[in-house]
Residue, then its C-alpha position, 0 to 999 in steps of 0.5 A: m918315941e919321945q925319949g930313949e933310943l931304939n935298941r934291938i935283941d935277936w934270936k932264932v925261932e924253932s924253924g931256924a929263922h932269925r927274928y929280932g925285936e926292937f924296944c925303947t931303952a928308956c921304958g923297955g917297951r917293945i916297939r916292933h918285931g921283924s925277920e931277917p932276911l927282911q920280908g917287908v913286914y913288921s909286927l908293930r905293937g899297937g899300944t905304941l901308937d899315939d892314935p891306935k884308932w886307925a889300926t885294924p888287925a888283919a890277922h891273929t897269930w899264935q891262936s894255939s896259945a890264945l887266952e880262953w876268953f879271946t874271941p877273934p872276929k868271925d872274918a879274921l885270918l887265924y894262924d895257930g903259930q907264926p905265919t910262913d906266908y904273909v901275902p894273905i895278911v898284907e892283902r887283907y890289911a890293904k883291903l881293910m885300910d882301903l889301900s888296894 
C-alpha cells in the first residue's frame, strides 16, 4: 500500500466459519480475505498487485454464481462455492509457479 492503512471487517459465513476481509482505509479497496482460525491461505485480490503478470490463478471458486460469459481454463480447479479443503489449491499453485 502506498497510502492509507489496512483495516479489517469480520463476518460469519453460512457454515458458521469466521471470515475476515482487509481493505485500504484511503480508497476502500479490498486487499485480501482470510479465515480464523488461520489456515495459512489468503484470498488476495489480483488488482492490488503492482505487477500481476506473475500471478496465475490456481482455482476458481463460486462458479455457481459465475457470470454467463466467464469460461474458466479447461484444466482449472473449479468449486461451486467456498472450498473446504485448500490442499488441492495449494498443490496446484505450487505446480503452476514451479515451487514443488
